[in-house]
Residue, then its C-alpha position, 0 to 999 in steps of 0.5 A: m500500500s502506498d504512503l498516500a493510501t495509508t495516510l487516507k486510511k488513517i484520516c478516515a479512521a480519525f473521522n470515524a472515531h470523531d477524534l478531532d486532535e487526530i484529524m487535525r494532525f493531518f491538516a496544514d494550518d492554512c488548509v482550505l476546506e471546500l464544503p458541499r454547501g455554500t453560496q458559490p459552486w466553486v472557489a475563485a482562483t483555485r491553485v494547485s501546486d504541480t508538486a502536490s499529491t491528490g487522494i480520494s476517499k469515498w464514504l457512506l454517512t448514516g446517522t440521526t440529526p438532533t431533530g430526529v431526522k435519519v440521514k443517509l448519504q454517500g460522499c467523497d473527499f478529494y484531498t490535496f497534499g503538500e510537500d510536507g505530507k499535510v492536507t492543504r485542500k479538502d474538497s467534499y461532495w455529497k450524494i444524498v440518498e432519499 
C-alpha cells in the first residue's frame, strides 16, 4: 500500500472515531476546506501546486440529526497534499440518498 493510501486510511479512521486532535494532525494550518454547501459552486482562483499529491476517499454517512431526522448519504473527499505530507485542500461532495 502506498504512503498516500495509508495516510487516507488513517484520516478516515480519525473521522470515524470523531477524534478531532487526530484529524487535525493531518491538516496544514492554512488548509482550505471546500464544503458541499455554500453560496458559490466553486472557489475563485483555485491553485494547485504541480508538486502536490491528490487522494480520494469515498464514504457512506448514516446517522440521526438532533431533530430526529435519519440521514443517509454517500460522499467523497478529494484531498490535496503538500510537500510536507499535510492536507492543504479538502474538497467534499455529497450524494444524498432519499
